[in-house]
C-alpha positions as CSV (number, residue, x, y, z in Angstrom):
1,M,90.6,106.0,133.4
2,P,90.8,103.2,130.8
3,V,93.8,102.6,128.7
4,Y,93.1,103.2,125.0
5,D,95.0,101.6,122.1
6,L,96.3,103.1,118.9
7,D,93.8,102.4,116.1
8,H,94.9,104.1,113.0
9,V,96.7,107.1,111.5
10,T,95.7,108.7,108.2
11,L,98.1,109.8,105.6
12,G,96.5,112.1,103.0
13,V,98.0,111.7,99.5
14,R,97.3,113.0,96.0
15,H,97.1,109.7,94.2
16,L,95.9,106.7,96.2
17,Y,97.5,103.9,94.2
18,E,100.7,105.6,93.1
19,S,101.3,106.8,96.7
20,A,100.7,103.3,98.2
21,E,103.1,101.8,95.7
22,R,105.7,104.5,96.4
23,L,105.5,103.7,100.1
24,R,106.0,100.0,99.3
25,R,109.1,100.8,97.3
26,E,110.5,103.1,99.9
27,T,109.6,101.2,103.1
28,G,108.6,97.6,102.1
29,L,105.1,98.2,103.6
30,R,102.4,96.5,101.7
31,S,98.7,97.6,101.6
32,H,95.3,96.2,100.8
33,E,92.2,97.8,99.4
34,G,90.3,99.7,102.1
35,G,87.3,100.9,100.1
36,W,85.7,104.2,99.7
37,L,83.4,106.5,101.6
38,Q,79.9,107.4,100.5
39,V,79.7,110.7,102.3
40,M,83.1,111.9,101.3
41,P,84.7,111.6,97.9
42,T,87.7,109.7,99.2
43,A,89.1,106.2,99.2
44,H,91.9,104.5,101.1
45,R,94.3,101.7,101.2
46,V,95.2,100.0,104.5
47,I,98.7,99.2,105.8
48,P,98.3,96.8,108.7
49,L,100.5,97.3,111.7
50,P,101.2,95.3,114.9
51,G,98.7,95.7,117.7
52,D,95.6,95.9,115.3
53,A,96.6,99.3,114.2
54,F,96.9,100.5,110.6
55,I,98.0,103.3,108.4
56,N,95.1,104.7,106.4
57,V,96.4,106.0,103.0
58,E,93.7,108.2,101.7
59,S,93.0,110.4,98.7
60,V,90.2,112.2,96.9
61,I,88.9,110.0,94.1
62,D,85.9,112.0,92.8
63,H,86.9,115.5,91.8
64,Y,83.7,116.4,90.1
65,A,80.8,115.1,92.3
66,E,78.2,117.6,93.3
67,L,78.5,117.8,97.1
68,P,77.0,119.7,100.0
69,P,78.9,123.0,100.4
70,G,80.8,121.8,103.5
71,V,81.9,118.5,102.0
72,G,82.8,120.2,98.7
73,A,85.0,122.7,100.6
74,F,86.7,119.9,102.4
75,R,87.4,118.1,99.2
76,T,89.0,121.3,97.8
77,W,91.1,121.7,101.0
78,F,92.2,118.0,100.9
79,E,93.2,118.3,97.2
80,Q,95.2,121.5,97.7
81,T,96.9,120.2,100.9
82,T,98.1,116.9,99.2
83,R,98.9,118.4,95.8
84,Q,102.6,118.9,96.5
85,A,103.2,116.4,99.3
86,D,101.7,113.8,101.6
87,H,100.3,115.1,104.9
88,W,99.4,113.3,108.1
89,M,95.7,114.1,108.6
90,T,94.8,112.3,111.9
91,W,95.9,109.9,114.5
92,N,93.2,107.9,116.4
93,L,92.7,105.7,119.4
94,R,90.5,102.6,120.0
95,A,88.2,102.1,122.9
96,R,88.1,98.5,124.3
97,S,84.4,98.7,125.1
98,Y,81.4,100.8,124.1
99,A,81.1,102.0,127.7
100,D,84.7,103.4,127.4
101,L,83.7,105.2,124.2
102,E,80.7,106.7,125.9
103,E,83.0,107.9,128.7
104,V,85.2,109.7,126.1
105,A,82.1,111.5,124.8
106,R,81.0,112.6,128.3
107,R,84.5,113.7,129.3
108,L,85.1,115.8,126.2
109,G,81.6,117.2,125.8
110,G,80.9,115.4,122.6
111,E,78.8,112.4,121.5
112,V,79.1,108.9,120.2
113,V,78.6,109.1,116.4
114,T,77.5,106.0,114.4
115,S,77.7,106.4,110.6
116,Q,78.3,104.4,107.5
117,G,82.0,103.5,107.1
118,A,83.9,102.2,104.1
119,Q,82.2,100.5,101.2
120,H,84.3,97.5,100.0
121,P,84.7,96.2,96.5
122,D,83.1,92.9,97.5
123,G,79.8,94.7,98.3
124,S,80.2,94.7,102.1
125,S,80.5,97.9,104.1
126,A,81.7,98.9,107.5
127,T,80.0,100.9,110.3
128,T,82.0,103.7,112.0
129,V,81.4,104.2,115.7
130,M,83.4,107.2,117.0
131,A,83.6,109.8,119.7
132,P,83.7,112.7,120.5
133,G,82.5,113.4,117.0
134,D,83.6,117.0,116.4
135,A,86.8,117.3,114.2
136,G,87.2,120.8,115.5
137,M,87.7,119.4,119.0
138,T,90.2,116.8,117.9
139,W,91.8,116.6,114.5
140,A,92.1,120.4,113.9
141,R,94.0,120.5,117.2
142,G,96.3,117.7,116.2
143,L,94.6,115.4,118.8
144,P,92.9,112.0,118.3
145,N,89.3,110.8,118.1
146,W,88.4,107.4,119.5
147,Y,86.8,104.5,117.6
148,Y,85.1,101.3,118.8
149,H,84.9,98.0,116.9
150,E,82.4,95.5,118.3
151,D,83.7,92.7,116.0
152,M,87.5,93.0,115.7
153,S,87.5,90.3,113.0
154,G,86.3,93.0,110.6
155,H,88.8,95.5,111.7
156,P,90.8,97.0,108.7
157,A,94.1,95.7,110.2
158,R,92.6,92.1,110.1
159,R,90.6,92.1,106.9
160,A,93.5,91.1,104.8
161,P,96.5,89.8,106.9
162,M,99.8,90.3,105.2
163,T,103.5,90.1,105.8
164,H,105.4,93.2,104.8
165,E,108.6,92.9,102.8
166,R,110.3,93.9,106.1
167,P,108.2,92.1,108.7
168,L,107.1,94.2,111.6
169,V,107.0,93.5,115.4
170,A,105.8,96.8,116.9
171,V,104.9,100.4,116.5
172,A,108.0,101.9,117.9
173,W,107.0,105.6,118.2
174,L,104.6,108.4,117.1
175,E,106.0,111.9,116.7
176,I,103.5,114.5,117.8
177,G,103.9,118.3,117.6
178,N,101.5,119.2,120.5
179,D,102.4,120.2,124.0
180,P,102.8,117.0,126.0
181,A,100.5,118.3,128.8
182,E,97.7,119.0,126.2
183,V,98.0,115.4,124.9
184,E,98.0,113.9,128.4
185,E,94.9,115.9,129.4
186,H,93.1,114.8,126.2
187,V,93.9,111.0,126.3
188,G,94.4,110.5,130.0
189,K,97.5,109.7,132.0
190,E,97.2,106.0,131.6
191,T,97.0,106.1,127.8
192,F,99.6,108.8,127.7
193,D,102.1,106.6,129.6
194,A,101.2,103.5,127.4
195,L,101.6,105.1,124.0
196,P,105.1,105.4,122.5
197,L,104.9,109.1,122.0
198,R,107.8,111.4,121.0
199,F,107.3,115.2,121.1
200,V,108.8,117.2,118.3
201,S,108.6,120.8,116.9
202,G,106.6,121.7,113.8
203,G,103.1,122.5,115.1
204,P,100.2,120.3,116.3
205,G,99.5,116.9,115.0
206,L,101.2,113.8,113.8
207,H,104.6,114.1,112.1
208,G,106.0,110.6,112.0
209,V,105.5,107.0,112.7
210,G,108.3,104.6,113.6
211,L,107.9,100.8,113.0
212,R,110.3,98.2,114.5
213,T,111.1,95.3,112.2
214,E,112.0,91.7,113.0
215,D,115.7,92.4,112.2
216,G,115.9,95.0,114.9
217,E,115.8,98.0,112.5
218,E,113.2,100.7,112.2
219,I,111.1,102.0,109.4
220,A,110.3,105.7,109.7
221,V,107.3,107.3,107.8
222,R,107.4,111.0,108.1
223,A,105.3,113.8,106.5
224,A,104.0,117.2,107.4
225,S,101.0,117.5,109.7
226,G,97.8,118.7,108.2
227,A,96.4,119.8,111.5
228,A,97.1,123.5,111.2
229,G,95.6,123.7,107.8
230,L,92.5,121.8,109.0
231,A,92.2,124.3,111.8
232,E,92.2,127.2,109.3
233,F,89.6,125.3,107.2
234,A,87.4,124.7,110.2
235,A,87.6,128.4,111.2
236,R,86.6,129.5,107.7
237,A,83.8,127.0,107.6
238,S,82.3,128.2,110.9
């Protein structure tokens, strides 16, 4: 089975710009404009990480748009979840080839989904290519989806190279609340062994990200996982 790389983690916040600035004050991690989504009333800022990974800091930006019922319900859930505190929403891997992404879809019983990605302030936009495509199979269980980027020069971690106030050398660890056997079955043994995973209590999903700095220290970004709430939302929606 192929080895997959960490692509991004999503931190849901109440106020996109204030929260990104708060993270900079607390951790020295800078961010750049990531754009907004046309199908969801959210926008994000990108914190580039080593290994072409990134932290996706995301919030609702349009609280009043008329939306399809499912999207509107998701907006309400996101707002309520992030009202009092940040929450990790997802963690995601990256396939090194389109064939590898197709294999993910086959193995997990999903499909490769291609959709419009982020709209950027300069007028350009991205295309999202993802599998297995069903958030109930992945994010609501605290497990990753996979993404594929045909042209890595446009990858969010590369769009605006920057040096953080405390320069980084590696993603040191990811704290995950799932059972290790469940994660290994989902991502495959090769990827399971390659990722710097730590398993913690607190329920499924991502709970923390550790970043190693040039001076040998670590930056820890921790928040509650939103996976359990997303599972409840998915159950109500179905």
